[in-house]
A tleap script that builds the chain and sets N, CA, C and O, in Angstrom:
source leaprc.protein.ff14SB
mol = sequence {
  NMET ARG TYR ALA HIE THR SER ILE ALA ALA
  LYS ASP PHE LYS VAL LEU ALA GLN PHE TYR
  MET ASP VAL PHE ASN CYS LYS ILE LYS PRO
  GLN GLU ARG ASN LEU SER GLY ASP TRP LEU
  ASP ARG ALA THR GLY LEU THR SER ALA ARG
  ILE GLN GLY VAL HIE LEU VAL LEU PRO GLY
  HIE GLY GLU LYS GLY GLY THR SER LEU GLY
  ARG VAL THR GLN LYS GLU ILE GLU ASN VAL
  GLY LEU LEU THR PHE VAL TYR PHE ARG ASP
  PRO GLU GLY ASN ILE ILE GLU ILE GLN SER
  TRP CLYS
}
set mol.1.N position { 0.837 -1.166 0.000 }
set mol.1.CA position { 0.000 0.000 0.000 }
set mol.1.C position { 0.889 1.239 0.000 }
set mol.1.O position { 1.955 1.243 0.616 }
set mol.2.N position { 0.454 2.282 -0.687 }
set mol.2.CA position { 1.215 3.510 -0.822 }
set mol.2.C position { 0.411 4.667 -0.259 }
set mol.2.O position { -0.760 4.821 -0.606 }
set mol.3.N position { 1.013 5.495 0.611 }
set mol.3.CA position { 0.334 6.662 1.163 }
set mol.3.C position { 0.020 7.629 0.041 }
set mol.3.O position { 0.896 7.980 -0.749 }
set mol.4.N position { -1.237 8.061 -0.030 }
set mol.4.CA position { -1.597 8.950 -1.112 }
set mol.4.C position { -2.628 9.999 -0.735 }
set mol.4.O position { -2.925 10.875 -1.547 }
set mol.5.N position { -3.185 9.941 0.472 }
set mol.5.CA position { -4.326 10.818 0.711 }
set mol.5.C position { -4.493 11.137 2.187 }
set mol.5.O position { -4.393 10.252 3.036 }
set mol.6.N position { -4.745 12.389 2.488 }
set mol.6.CA position { -5.135 12.849 3.811 }
set mol.6.C position { -6.308 13.799 3.630 }
set mol.6.O position { -6.257 14.694 2.786 }
set mol.7.N position { -7.362 13.614 4.412 }
set mol.7.CA position { -8.504 14.538 4.363 }
set mol.7.C position { -8.450 15.462 5.559 }
set mol.7.O position { -8.141 15.039 6.673 }
set mol.8.N position { -8.752 16.726 5.321 }
set mol.8.CA position { -8.813 17.713 6.389 }
set mol.8.C position { -10.170 18.399 6.307 }
set mol.8.O position { -10.508 18.986 5.279 }
set mol.9.N position { -10.951 18.328 7.389 }
set mol.9.CA position { -12.233 19.025 7.447 }
set mol.9.C position { -11.968 20.515 7.600 }
set mol.9.O position { -11.112 20.922 8.385 }
set mol.10.N position { -12.697 21.320 6.855 }
set mol.10.CA position { -12.471 22.766 6.869 }
set mol.10.C position { -13.803 23.511 6.885 }
set mol.10.O position { -14.804 23.038 6.347 }
set mol.11.N position { -13.794 24.675 7.510 }
set mol.11.CA position { -14.973 25.543 7.462 }
set mol.11.C position { -15.109 26.149 6.064 }
set mol.11.O position { -16.219 26.299 5.553 }
set mol.12.N position { -13.979 26.495 5.451 }
set mol.12.CA position { -13.966 27.064 4.107 }
set mol.12.C position { -12.836 26.389 3.329 }
set mol.12.O position { -11.679 26.797 3.424 }
set mol.13.N position { -13.181 25.348 2.555 }
set mol.13.CA position { -12.144 24.556 1.897 }
set mol.13.C position { -11.325 25.365 0.905 }
set mol.13.O position { -10.157 25.053 0.674 }
set mol.14.N position { -11.912 26.397 0.316 }
set mol.14.CA position { -11.174 27.200 -0.659 }
set mol.14.C position { -10.048 27.987 0.017 }
set mol.14.O position { -8.945 28.079 -0.521 }
set mol.15.N position { -10.324 28.552 1.190 }
set mol.15.CA position { -9.297 29.289 1.933 }
set mol.15.C position { -8.205 28.333 2.394 }
set mol.15.O position { -7.019 28.644 2.280 }
set mol.16.N position { -8.602 27.155 2.923 }
set mol.16.CA position { -7.613 26.194 3.407 }
set mol.16.C position { -6.771 25.638 2.255 }
set mol.16.O position { -5.558 25.482 2.393 }
set mol.17.N position { -7.408 25.342 1.130 }
set mol.17.CA position { -6.663 24.846 -0.029 }
set mol.17.C position { -5.644 25.887 -0.497 }
set mol.17.O position { -4.516 25.537 -0.847 }
set mol.18.N position { -6.033 27.158 -0.505 }
set mol.18.CA position { -5.111 28.216 -0.924 }
set mol.18.C position { -3.917 28.292 0.018 }
set mol.18.O position { -2.791 28.513 -0.427 }
set mol.19.N position { -4.153 28.110 1.325 }
set mol.19.CA position { -3.058 28.091 2.295 }
set mol.19.C position { -2.037 27.017 1.929 }
set mol.19.O position { -0.838 27.293 1.881 }
set mol.20.N position { -2.510 25.776 1.667 }
set mol.20.CA position { -1.596 24.683 1.333 }
set mol.20.C position { -0.899 24.919 -0.005 }
set mol.20.O position { 0.248 24.511 -0.184 }
set mol.21.N position { -1.569 25.561 -0.928 }
set mol.21.CA position { -0.922 25.876 -2.203 }
set mol.21.C position { 0.160 26.937 -2.010 }
set mol.21.O position { 1.229 26.856 -2.615 }
set mol.22.N position { -0.120 27.934 -1.166 }
set mol.22.CA position { 0.852 29.002 -0.921 }
set mol.22.C position { 2.048 28.520 -0.106 }
set mol.22.O position { 3.192 28.832 -0.436 }
set mol.23.N position { 1.787 27.762 0.955 }
set mol.23.CA position { 2.845 27.366 1.882 }
set mol.23.C position { 3.636 26.155 1.394 }
set mol.23.O position { 4.862 26.130 1.496 }
set mol.24.N position { 2.932 25.149 0.862 }
set mol.24.CA position { 3.600 23.893 0.490 }
set mol.24.C position { 3.695 23.674 -1.016 }
set mol.24.O position { 4.150 22.621 -1.462 }
set mol.25.N position { 3.269 24.656 -1.799 }
set mol.25.CA position { 3.328 24.565 -3.253 }
set mol.25.C position { 2.506 23.397 -3.801 }
set mol.25.O position { 2.868 22.795 -4.812 }
set mol.26.N position { 1.393 23.081 -3.125 }
set mol.26.CA position { 0.486 22.037 -3.606 }
set mol.26.C position { -0.231 22.526 -4.861 }
set mol.26.O position { -0.367 23.729 -5.085 }
set mol.27.N position { -0.677 21.593 -5.659 }
set mol.27.CA position { -1.445 21.890 -6.872 }
set mol.27.C position { -2.799 21.184 -6.771 }
set mol.27.O position { -2.895 20.094 -6.205 }
set mol.28.N position { -3.836 21.806 -7.318 }
set mol.28.CA position { -5.161 21.181 -7.320 }
set mol.28.C position { -5.188 20.068 -8.352 }
set mol.28.O position { -4.743 20.238 -9.487 }
set mol.29.N position { -5.720 18.922 -7.933 }
set mol.29.CA position { -5.951 17.812 -8.861 }
set mol.29.C position { -7.419 17.890 -9.256 }
set mol.29.O position { -8.295 17.575 -8.451 }
set mol.30.N position { -7.694 18.305 -10.484 }
set mol.30.CA position { -9.094 18.509 -10.874 }
set mol.30.C position { -9.899 17.232 -10.681 }
set mol.30.O position { -9.363 16.148 -10.910 }
set mol.31.N position { -11.035 17.303 -10.311 }
set mol.31.CA position { -12.045 18.326 -10.299 }
set mol.31.C position { -12.536 18.573 -8.893 }
set mol.31.O position { -12.227 17.792 -7.993 }
set mol.32.N position { -13.300 19.644 -8.671 }
set mol.32.CA position { -13.877 19.903 -7.358 }
set mol.32.C position { -14.870 18.787 -7.023 }
set mol.32.O position { -15.624 18.335 -7.884 }
set mol.33.N position { -14.860 18.349 -5.753 }
set mol.33.CA position { -15.741 17.263 -5.320 }
set mol.33.C position { -16.959 17.825 -4.592 }
set mol.33.O position { -16.867 18.812 -3.862 }
set mol.34.N position { -18.100 17.175 -4.808 }
set mol.34.CA position { -19.334 17.479 -4.097 }
set mol.34.C position { -20.046 16.139 -3.936 }
set mol.34.O position { -20.858 15.753 -4.777 }
set mol.35.N position { -19.735 15.436 -2.851 }
set mol.35.CA position { -20.149 14.050 -2.677 }
set mol.35.C position { -21.129 13.903 -1.523 }
set mol.35.O position { -21.023 14.603 -0.516 }
set mol.36.N position { -22.085 12.989 -1.672 }
set mol.36.CA position { -23.022 12.661 -0.602 }
set mol.36.C position { -23.687 11.344 -0.957 }
set mol.36.O position { -23.552 10.845 -2.074 }
set mol.37.N position { -24.404 10.790 0.001 }
set mol.37.CA position { -25.132 9.555 -0.252 }
set mol.37.C position { -24.994 8.578 0.906 }
set mol.37.O position { -24.223 8.795 1.840 }
set mol.38.N position { -25.756 7.502 0.820 }
set mol.38.CA position { -25.732 6.475 1.860 }
set mol.38.C position { -24.327 5.924 2.077 }
set mol.38.O position { -23.931 5.673 3.215 }
set mol.39.N position { -23.571 5.733 0.998 }
set mol.39.CA position { -22.223 5.178 1.105 }
set mol.39.C position { -21.328 6.080 1.962 }
set mol.39.O position { -20.495 5.584 2.721 }
set mol.40.N position { -21.499 7.409 1.841 }
set mol.40.CA position { -20.690 8.337 2.617 }
set mol.40.C position { -21.162 8.380 4.073 }
set mol.40.O position { -20.346 8.510 4.986 }
set mol.41.N position { -22.472 8.271 4.290 }
set mol.41.CA position { -22.998 8.193 5.657 }
set mol.41.C position { -22.416 6.975 6.375 }
set mol.41.O position { -22.026 7.066 7.539 }
set mol.42.N position { -22.356 5.833 5.680 }
set mol.42.CA position { -21.779 4.618 6.281 }
set mol.42.C position { -20.295 4.808 6.591 }
set mol.42.O position { -19.821 4.397 7.649 }
set mol.43.N position { -19.571 5.427 5.672 }
set mol.43.CA position { -18.121 5.594 5.847 }
set mol.43.C position { -17.790 6.555 6.987 }
set mol.43.O position { -16.811 6.351 7.706 }
set mol.44.N position { -18.603 7.607 7.156 }
set mol.44.CA position { -18.302 8.621 8.161 }
set mol.44.C position { -19.021 8.389 9.483 }
set mol.44.O position { -18.615 8.932 10.510 }
set mol.45.N position { -20.092 7.584 9.470 }
set mol.45.CA position { -20.896 7.402 10.674 }
set mol.45.C position { -21.814 8.586 10.941 }
set mol.45.O position { -22.360 8.707 12.038 }
set mol.46.N position { -21.990 9.451 9.965 }
set mol.46.CA position { -22.838 10.637 10.099 }
set mol.46.C position { -24.104 10.477 9.270 }
set mol.46.O position { -24.173 9.634 8.376 }
set mol.47.N position { -25.096 11.292 9.576 }
set mol.47.CA position { -26.323 11.313 8.788 }
set mol.47.C position { -26.264 12.501 7.841 }
set mol.47.O position { -25.925 13.611 8.252 }
set mol.48.N position { -26.589 12.274 6.592 }
set mol.48.CA position { -26.558 13.323 5.558 }
set mol.48.C position { -25.173 13.943 5.416 }
set mol.48.O position { -25.046 15.158 5.265 }
set mol.49.N position { -24.139 13.113 5.465 }
set mol.49.CA position { -22.755 13.591 5.303 }
set mol.49.C position { -22.567 14.162 3.902 }
set mol.49.O position { -23.202 13.727 2.941 }
set mol.50.N position { -21.692 15.130 3.814 }
set mol.50.CA position { -21.395 15.749 2.523 }
set mol.50.C position { -19.925 16.134 2.497 }
set mol.50.O position { -19.409 16.707 3.457 }
set mol.51.N position { -19.260 15.822 1.408 }
set mol.51.CA position { -17.877 16.239 1.198 }
set mol.51.C position { -17.862 17.180 0.010 }
set mol.51.O position { -18.273 16.832 -1.097 }
set mol.52.N position { -17.380 18.376 0.272 }
set mol.52.CA position { -17.223 19.358 -0.790 }
set mol.52.C position { -15.804 19.882 -0.693 }
set mol.52.O position { -15.378 20.316 0.377 }
set mol.53.N position { -15.071 19.849 -1.782 }
set mol.53.CA position { -13.700 20.335 -1.740 }
set mol.53.C position { -12.896 19.900 -2.938 }
set mol.53.O position { -13.438 19.519 -3.975 }
set mol.54.N position { -11.581 19.966 -2.773 }
set mol.54.CA position { -10.658 19.608 -3.838 }
set mol.54.C position { -9.575 18.690 -3.282 }
set mol.54.O position { -9.308 18.680 -2.081 }
set mol.55.N position { -8.966 17.930 -4.164 }
set mol.55.CA position { -7.767 17.169 -3.819 }
set mol.55.C position { -6.570 18.035 -4.177 }
set mol.55.O position { -6.546 18.689 -5.219 }
set mol.56.N position { -5.578 18.028 -3.294 }
set mol.56.CA position { -4.334 18.741 -3.562 }
set mol.56.C position { -3.215 17.726 -3.713 }
set mol.56.O position { -3.155 16.744 -2.973 }
set mol.57.N position { -2.340 17.960 -4.661 }
set mol.57.CA position { -1.199 17.089 -4.893 }
set mol.57.C position { 0.023 17.754 -4.273 }
set mol.57.O position { 0.323 18.913 -4.560 }
set mol.58.N position { 0.728 17.012 -3.420 }
set mol.58.CA position { 1.946 17.523 -2.800 }
set mol.58.C position { 3.089 17.514 -3.801 }
set mol.58.O position { 3.132 16.657 -4.684 }
set mol.59.N position { 4.021 18.460 -3.674 }
set mol.59.CA position { 5.197 18.420 -4.545 }
set mol.59.C position { 5.909 17.081 -4.405 }
set mol.59.O position { 6.101 16.589 -3.293 }
set mol.60.N position { 6.296 16.497 -5.520 }
set mol.60.CA position { 7.004 15.223 -5.482 }
set mol.60.C position { 6.099 14.014 -5.534 }
set mol.60.O position { 6.579 12.892 -5.696 }
set mol.61.N position { 4.778 14.220 -5.399 }
set mol.61.CA position { 3.885 13.056 -5.435 }
set mol.61.C position { 3.649 12.643 -6.880 }
set mol.61.O position { 3.508 13.481 -7.771 }
set mol.62.N position { 3.611 11.384 -7.084 }
set mol.62.CA position { 3.395 10.841 -8.425 }
set mol.62.C position { 3.719 9.367 -8.398 }
set mol.62.O position { 3.310 8.652 -7.484 }
set mol.63.N position { 4.437 8.918 -9.377 }
set mol.63.CA position { 4.798 7.505 -9.451 }
set mol.63.C position { 5.650 7.077 -8.256 }
set mol.63.O position { 5.607 5.915 -7.849 }
set mol.64.N position { 6.420 8.006 -7.692 }
set mol.64.CA position { 7.248 7.696 -6.525 }
set mol.64.C position { 6.673 8.470 -5.328 }
set mol.64.O position { 7.394 9.223 -4.673 }
set mol.65.N position { 5.355 8.280 -5.038 }
set mol.65.CA position { 4.669 9.044 -3.968 }
set mol.65.C position { 4.894 8.513 -2.597 }
set mol.65.O position { 4.151 8.904 -1.696 }
set mol.66.N position { 5.878 7.630 -2.339 }
set mol.66.CA position { 6.149 7.099 -1.014 }
set mol.66.C position { 5.987 5.591 -0.985 }
set mol.66.O position { 5.309 5.027 -1.844 }
set mol.67.N position { 6.601 4.925 -0.008 }
set mol.67.CA position { 6.497 3.475 0.105 }
set mol.67.C position { 6.272 3.080 1.560 }
set mol.67.O position { 6.740 3.745 2.485 }
set mol.68.N position { 5.558 2.002 1.733 }
set mol.68.CA position { 5.261 1.487 3.061 }
set mol.68.C position { 6.498 0.831 3.653 }
set mol.68.O position { 7.273 0.194 2.939 }
set mol.69.N position { 6.683 0.988 4.966 }
set mol.69.CA position { 7.790 0.315 5.654 }
set mol.69.C position { 7.289 -0.850 6.498 }
set mol.69.O position { 7.967 -1.871 6.613 }
set mol.70.N position { 6.141 -0.706 7.071 }
set mol.70.CA position { 5.612 -1.735 7.967 }
set mol.70.C position { 4.110 -1.825 7.819 }
set mol.70.O position { 3.531 -1.430 6.807 }
set mol.71.N position { 3.500 -2.355 8.857 }
set mol.71.CA position { 2.049 -2.514 8.851 }
set mol.71.C position { 1.432 -1.559 9.875 }
set mol.71.O position { 2.091 -1.139 10.826 }
set mol.72.N position { 0.163 -1.225 9.665 }
set mol.72.CA position { -0.568 -0.446 10.656 }
set mol.72.C position { -0.599 -1.271 11.934 }
set mol.72.O position { -0.998 -2.435 11.920 }
set mol.73.N position { -0.173 -0.660 13.043 }
set mol.73.CA position { -0.012 -1.366 14.315 }
set mol.73.C position { -0.730 -0.611 15.417 }
set mol.73.O position { -0.796 0.618 15.401 }
set mol.74.N position { -1.268 -1.358 16.377 }
set mol.74.CA position { -1.910 -0.743 17.542 }
set mol.74.C position { -1.172 -1.167 18.800 }
set mol.74.O position { -0.695 -2.297 18.904 }
set mol.75.N position { -1.082 -0.240 19.764 }
set mol.75.CA position { -0.427 -0.504 21.035 }
set mol.75.C position { -1.164 0.265 22.127 }
set mol.75.O position { -1.324 1.482 22.041 }
set mol.76.N position { -1.609 -0.453 23.152 }
set mol.76.CA position { -2.234 0.189 24.309 }
set mol.76.C position { -1.130 0.749 25.192 }
set mol.76.O position { -0.263 0.004 25.648 }
set mol.77.N position { -1.153 2.053 25.438 }
set mol.77.CA position { -0.176 2.721 26.288 }
set mol.77.C position { -0.852 3.013 27.630 }
set mol.77.O position { -1.844 3.739 27.686 }
set mol.78.N position { -0.321 2.454 28.684 }
set mol.78.CA position { -0.926 2.578 30.013 }
set mol.78.C position { -1.126 4.041 30.403 }
set mol.78.O position { -0.219 4.862 30.271 }
set mol.79.N position { -2.312 4.345 30.879 }
set mol.79.CA position { -2.706 5.683 31.336 }
set mol.79.C position { -2.736 6.731 30.218 }
set mol.79.O position { -2.842 7.925 30.496 }
set mol.80.N position { -2.645 6.300 28.971 }
set mol.80.CA position { -2.681 7.241 27.848 }
set mol.80.C position { -3.796 6.875 26.886 }
set mol.80.O position { -4.657 7.706 26.596 }
set mol.81.N position { -3.797 5.646 26.385 }
set mol.81.CA position { -4.829 5.215 25.448 }
set mol.81.C position { -4.280 4.288 24.387 }
set mol.81.O position { -3.162 3.782 24.491 }
set mol.82.N position { -5.087 4.077 23.367 }
set mol.82.CA position { -4.726 3.175 22.280 }
set mol.82.C position { -4.058 3.968 21.160 }
set mol.82.O position { -4.649 4.897 20.608 }
set mol.83.N position { -2.833 3.598 20.833 }
set mol.83.CA position { -2.068 4.223 19.759 }
set mol.83.C position { -2.183 3.352 18.511 }
set mol.83.O position { -1.924 2.150 18.561 }
set mol.84.N position { -2.572 3.960 17.398 }
set mol.84.CA position { -2.558 3.298 16.095 }
set mol.84.C position { -1.569 4.070 15.238 }
set mol.84.O position { -1.661 5.293 15.130 }
set mol.85.N position { -0.609 3.352 14.616 }
set mol.85.CA position { 0.427 4.060 13.869 }
set mol.85.C position { 0.981 3.209 12.739 }
set mol.85.O position { 0.800 1.992 12.705 }
set mol.86.N position { 1.668 3.886 11.804 }
set mol.86.CA position { 2.327 3.223 10.687 }
set mol.86.C position { 3.490 4.103 10.235 }
set mol.86.O position { 3.436 5.327 10.352 }
set mol.87.N position { 4.531 3.473 9.724 }
set mol.87.CA position { 5.693 4.191 9.185 }
set mol.87.C position { 5.761 3.983 7.673 }
set mol.87.O position { 5.414 2.917 7.166 }
set mol.88.N position { 6.210 5.010 6.968 }
set mol.88.CA position { 6.430 4.905 5.530 }
set mol.88.C position { 7.544 5.865 5.140 }
set mol.88.O position { 7.960 6.699 5.944 }
set mol.89.N position { 8.028 5.745 3.903 }
set mol.89.CA position { 9.051 6.652 3.385 }
set mol.89.C position { 8.415 7.607 2.383 }
set mol.89.O position { 7.586 7.205 1.566 }
set mol.90.N position { 8.814 8.881 2.454 }
set mol.90.CA position { 8.344 9.849 1.469 }
set mol.90.C position { 9.164 9.687 0.187 }
set mol.90.O position { 10.076 8.862 0.145 }
set mol.91.N position { 8.854 10.462 -0.859 }
set mol.91.CA position { 9.572 10.299 -2.126 }
set mol.91.C position { 11.082 10.520 -2.031 }
set mol.91.O position { 11.823 10.060 -2.901 }
set mol.92.N position { 11.556 11.221 -0.984 }
set mol.92.CA position { 12.995 11.436 -0.824 }
set mol.92.C position { 13.627 10.423 0.115 }
set mol.92.O position { 14.823 10.499 0.396 }
set mol.93.N position { 12.834 9.470 0.605 }
set mol.93.CA position { 13.372 8.432 1.461 }
set mol.93.C position { 13.290 8.722 2.954 }
set mol.93.O position { 13.717 7.898 3.763 }
set mol.94.N position { 12.743 9.895 3.341 }
set mol.94.CA position { 12.590 10.216 4.756 }
set mol.94.C position { 11.543 9.303 5.390 }
set mol.94.O position { 10.528 8.993 4.766 }
set mol.95.N position { 11.788 8.873 6.626 }
set mol.95.CA position { 10.839 8.019 7.338 }
set mol.95.C position { 9.806 8.914 8.028 }
set mol.95.O position { 10.161 9.831 8.768 }
set mol.96.N position { 8.532 8.636 7.777 }
set mol.96.CA position { 7.413 9.417 8.301 }
set mol.96.C position { 6.555 8.489 9.150 }
set mol.96.O position { 6.344 7.332 8.785 }
set mol.97.N position { 6.058 8.987 10.283 }
set mol.97.CA position { 5.128 8.236 11.113 }
set mol.97.C position { 3.793 8.985 11.111 }
set mol.97.O position { 3.743 10.204 11.277 }
set mol.98.N position { 2.715 8.222 10.919 }
set mol.98.CA position { 1.364 8.756 11.069 }
set mol.98.C position { 0.753 8.009 12.230 }
set mol.98.O position { 0.841 6.783 12.303 }
set mol.99.N position { 0.120 8.758 13.161 }
set mol.99.CA position { -0.451 8.097 14.330 }
set mol.99.C position { -1.788 8.697 14.702 }
set mol.99.O position { -2.122 9.827 14.346 }
set mol.100.N position { -2.546 7.885 15.440 }
set mol.100.CA position { -3.849 8.288 15.938 }
set mol.100.C position { -4.004 7.736 17.344 }
set mol.100.O position { -3.552 6.627 17.629 }
set mol.101.N position { -4.649 8.510 18.236 }
set mol.101.CA position { -4.871 8.087 19.616 }
set mol.101.C position { -6.358 7.974 19.903 }
set mol.101.O position { -7.160 8.779 19.429 }
set mol.102.N position { -6.715 6.961 20.689 }
set mol.102.CA position { -8.102 6.831 21.184 }
set mol.102.C position { -8.079 6.725 22.667 }
set mol.102.O position { -9.132 6.608 23.294 }
savepdb mol mol.pdb
quit
């Protein structure tokens, strides 16, 4: 599996997208999205969910958009919670960790 996507909820997706384009030199991957339906309600756990926005492509993303190093792993940390994490390499070979806590 190859890392390719992160979603960020925004109050104004156009302003947030412009920020990422200005700061990180991201480019819009056409087309603008306006998605809804039962399938999205199931995926998000929300009622009448709607996704409106754009996909942004990070500089360097493409055929060499990163590679997986390991598997998604969970670890219960005493007095902290459940950690879910995975490591991968970016297109320049840097090791990146993505994590989530519950």
